[in-house]
C-alpha positions as YAML, in Angstrom:
chain: A
units: angstrom
residues:
- id: 1
  name: MET
  ca: [0.02, 0.01, -0.02]
- id: 2
  name: LYS
  ca: [3.05, 2.26, 0.31]
- id: 3
  name: GLU
  ca: [2.85, 2.98, -3.42]
- id: 4
  name: GLY
  ca: [-0.74, 4.29, -2.96]
- id: 5
  name: LEU
  ca: [0.39, 6.51, 0.01]
- id: 6
  name: LYS
  ca: [3.33, 7.81, -2.11]
- id: 7
  name: TYR
  ca: [0.87, 8.70, -4.92]
- id: 8
  name: VAL
  ca: [-1.58, 10.69, -2.80]
- id: 9
  name: LEU
  ca: [1.33, 12.37, -0.97]
- id: 10
  name: SER
  ca: [2.83, 13.34, -4.29]
- id: 11
  name: LYS
  ca: [-0.35, 14.91, -5.47]
- id: 12
  name: LEU
  ca: [-0.73, 16.85, -2.11]
- id: 13
  name: THR
  ca: [2.95, 17.96, -2.47]
- id: 14
  name: ASP
  ca: [2.47, 19.23, -5.97]
- id: 15
  name: ALA
  ca: [-0.71, 21.24, -5.00]
- id: 16
  name: PHE
  ca: [1.08, 22.52, -1.95]
- id: 17
  name: ASN
  ca: [4.12, 23.70, -4.09]
- id: 18
  name: LYS
  ca: [1.68, 25.51, -6.34]
- id: 19
  name: LEU
  ca: [0.05, 27.19, -3.40]
- id: 20
  name: LYS
  ca: [3.41, 28.26, -2.04]
- id: 21
  name: GLU
  ca: [4.36, 29.75, -5.44]
- id: 22
  name: GLY
  ca: [1.04, 31.62, -5.58]
- id: 23
  name: VAL
  ca: [1.46, 33.04, -2.09]
- id: 24
  name: LYS
  ca: [4.98, 34.32, -3.02]
- id: 25
  name: THR
  ca: [3.88, 36.09, -6.17]
- id: 26
  name: ALA
  ca: [0.28, 37.21, -5.65]
- id: 27
  name: GLU
  ca: [-0.04, 40.99, -5.71]
- id: 28
  name: ASP
  ca: [-3.34, 42.01, -7.36]
- id: 29
  name: GLU
  ca: [-6.91, 40.88, -6.46]
- id: 30
  name: LEU
  ca: [-7.05, 38.28, -9.29]
- id: 31
  name: GLU
  ca: [-3.85, 36.63, -8.19]
- id: 32
  name: LYS
  ca: [-5.04, 36.56, -4.64]
- id: 33
  name: ASP
  ca: [-8.19, 34.98, -5.75]
- id: 34
  name: GLY
  ca: [-5.98, 32.25, -7.36]
- id: 35
  name: VAL
  ca: [-4.15, 31.75, -4.08]
- id: 36
  name: ILE
  ca: [-7.57, 31.18, -2.39]
- id: 37
  name: GLN
  ca: [-8.49, 28.65, -5.14]
- id: 38
  name: ARG
  ca: [-5.13, 26.83, -4.67]
- id: 39
  name: PHE
  ca: [-5.63, 26.85, -0.96]
- id: 40
  name: GLU
  ca: [-9.13, 25.26, -1.33]
- id: 41
  name: PHE
  ca: [-7.69, 22.54, -3.63]
- id: 42
  name: THR
  ca: [-4.63, 21.93, -1.32]
- id: 43
  name: PHE
  ca: [-6.88, 21.64, 1.76]
- id: 44
  name: GLU
  ca: [-9.12, 19.19, 0.12]
- id: 45
  name: LEU
  ca: [-6.08, 16.98, -0.90]
- id: 46
  name: LEU
  ca: [-4.77, 17.43, 2.73]
- id: 47
  name: TRP
  ca: [-7.70, 16.05, 4.52]
- id: 48
  name: LYS
  ca: [-8.31, 13.29, 2.04]
- id: 49
  name: THR
  ca: [-4.58, 12.27, 2.20]
- id: 50
  name: LEU
  ca: [-4.89, 12.33, 6.08]
- id: 51
  name: LYS
  ca: [-7.92, 10.19, 5.86]
- id: 52
  name: ILE
  ca: [-5.98, 7.58, 3.72]
- id: 53
  name: PHE
  ca: [-3.00, 7.59, 5.96]
- id: 54
  name: LEU
  ca: [-5.24, 7.35, 9.04]
- id: 55
  name: ARG
  ca: [-7.03, 4.35, 7.42]
- id: 56
  name: GLU
  ca: [-3.67, 2.70, 6.90]
- id: 57
  name: ASN
  ca: [-3.23, 3.05, 10.68]
- id: 58
  name: GLY
  ca: [-6.60, 1.50, 11.53]
- id: 59
  name: ILE
  ca: [-8.44, 4.72, 12.03]
- id: 60
  name: GLU
  ca: [-11.62, 5.35, 9.90]
- id: 61
  name: THR
  ca: [-12.71, 9.02, 9.35]
- id: 62
  name: ASN
  ca: [-15.30, 10.50, 7.02]
- id: 63
  name: THR
  ca: [-15.15, 14.22, 7.20]
- id: 64
  name: PRO
  ca: [-12.46, 16.90, 7.07]
- id: 65
  name: LYS
  ca: [-13.01, 17.77, 10.68]
- id: 66
  name: ASP
  ca: [-12.85, 14.01, 11.87]
- id: 67
  name: SER
  ca: [-9.60, 13.48, 9.88]
- id: 68
  name: LEU
  ca: [-8.08, 16.63, 11.49]
- id: 69
  name: LYS
  ca: [-9.12, 15.74, 15.00]
- id: 70
  name: GLU
  ca: [-7.81, 12.22, 14.69]
- id: 71
  name: ALA
  ca: [-4.50, 13.29, 13.22]
- id: 72
  name: PHE
  ca: [-4.23, 15.63, 16.13]
- id: 73
  name: ARG
  ca: [-5.17, 12.96, 18.64]
- id: 74
  name: ILE
  ca: [-2.49, 10.67, 17.52]
- id: 75
  name: GLY
  ca: [0.11, 13.47, 17.41]
- id: 76
  name: TRP
  ca: [0.52, 14.07, 13.65]
- id: 77
  name: LEU
  ca: [-0.70, 17.65, 13.95]
- id: 78
  name: LYS
  ca: [0.70, 19.90, 16.56]
- id: 79
  name: GLU
  ca: [-1.73, 22.81, 16.57]
- id: 80
  name: GLU
  ca: [-5.15, 21.55, 16.03]
- id: 81
  name: ASN
  ca: [-6.74, 25.03, 16.03]
- id: 82
  name: ILE
  ca: [-4.70, 26.14, 12.98]
- id: 83
  name: PHE
  ca: [-6.10, 23.20, 11.00]
- id: 84
  name: LEU
  ca: [-9.68, 23.75, 12.14]
- id: 85
  name: ASN
  ca: [-9.24, 27.43, 11.19]
- id: 86
  name: MET
  ca: [-8.09, 26.25, 7.82]
- id: 87
  name: LEU
  ca: [-11.30, 24.13, 7.50]
- id: 88
  name: GLU
  ca: [-13.38, 27.26, 8.47]
- id: 89
  name: ASP
  ca: [-11.52, 29.39, 6.01]
- id: 90
  name: ARG
  ca: [-11.99, 26.74, 3.24]
- id: 91
  name: ASN
  ca: [-15.69, 26.78, 3.99]
- id: 92
  name: LYS
  ca: [-15.82, 30.59, 3.98]
- id: 93
  name: SER
  ca: [-13.71, 30.98, 0.89]
- id: 94
  name: SER
  ca: [-16.46, 29.51, -1.32]
- id: 95
  name: HIS
  ca: [-18.80, 32.30, -0.18]
- id: 96
  name: ILE
  ca: [-16.48, 35.25, -0.26]
- id: 97
  name: TYR
  ca: [-18.06, 38.41, -1.57]
- id: 98
  name: ASP
  ca: [-15.86, 41.08, -0.08]
- id: 99
  name: LYS
  ca: [-12.16, 42.05, -0.55]
- id: 100
  name: GLU
  ca: [-11.52, 42.30, 3.21]
- id: 101
  name: THR
  ca: [-12.34, 38.73, 3.95]
- id: 102
  name: SER
  ca: [-10.45, 37.57, 1.00]
- id: 103
  name: GLU
  ca: [-7.32, 39.57, 2.13]
- id: 104
  name: GLU
  ca: [-7.64, 38.09, 5.59]
- id: 105
  name: ILE
  ca: [-7.78, 34.51, 4.25]
- id: 106
  name: VAL
  ca: [-4.78, 35.11, 1.98]
- id: 107
  name: ASN
  ca: [-2.75, 36.43, 4.96]
- id: 108
  name: ARG
  ca: [-3.74, 33.39, 7.07]
- id: 109
  name: VAL
  ca: [-2.75, 31.11, 4.21]
- id: 110
  name: LYS
  ca: [0.62, 32.82, 3.88]
- id: 111
  name: ASN
  ca: [1.42, 33.25, 7.57]
- id: 112
  name: ASN
  ca: [-0.23, 30.23, 9.24]
- id: 113
  name: TYR
  ca: [-1.37, 27.61, 6.82]
- id: 114
  name: VAL
  ca: [1.66, 27.24, 4.53]
- id: 115
  name: PRO
  ca: [3.99, 26.49, 7.49]
- id: 116
  name: ALA
  ca: [1.54, 24.12, 9.06]
- id: 117
  name: ILE
  ca: [0.88, 22.12, 5.92]
- id: 118
  name: GLU
  ca: [4.75, 22.06, 5.25]
- id: 119
  name: GLU
  ca: [5.04, 20.38, 8.75]
- id: 120
  name: ILE
  ca: [2.55, 17.77, 8.16]
- id: 121
  name: LEU
  ca: [3.93, 16.97, 4.77]
- id: 122
  name: LYS
  ca: [7.31, 16.27, 6.32]
- id: 123
  name: LYS
  ca: [5.68, 13.91, 8.89]
- id: 124
  name: LEU
  ca: [3.77, 12.04, 6.23]
- id: 125
  name: GLU
  ca: [6.89, 11.71, 4.08]
- id: 126
  name: ALA
  ca: [8.71, 10.26, 7.15]
- id: 127
  name: LYS
  ca: [5.85, 7.74, 7.68]
- id: 128
  name: ILE
  ca: [6.24, 6.42, 4.11]
- id: 129
  name: LYS
  ca: [10.04, 6.01, 4.54]
- id: 130
  name: SER
  ca: [9.80, 4.14, 7.86]
...
């Protein structure tokens, strides 16, 4: 099953790298909207990747929130609130109608979410190698 884990992790890593690239270069409103779109896509891959890794460890989850809470419970995630805020922002981002909220989400992606996702990616990569 490690091949399947490697595959889902590579897809998440690719999406995350595109998100990081967008965060670094986004300046105007359209580019920031692109960052939010990349964030949504990366988050979806993140929770689904966690779900698959958790299943490999005998833990069944069905929702993004369940996957995040279980990953925190077993020590894969350090700061549960950052990931729960990520889920909330992912849910909000599909209903954004104002520039201020959009800016706030882009700033959280840049300052909080990118480092947190980078950390969990390293942990998941280490799990495949062990």
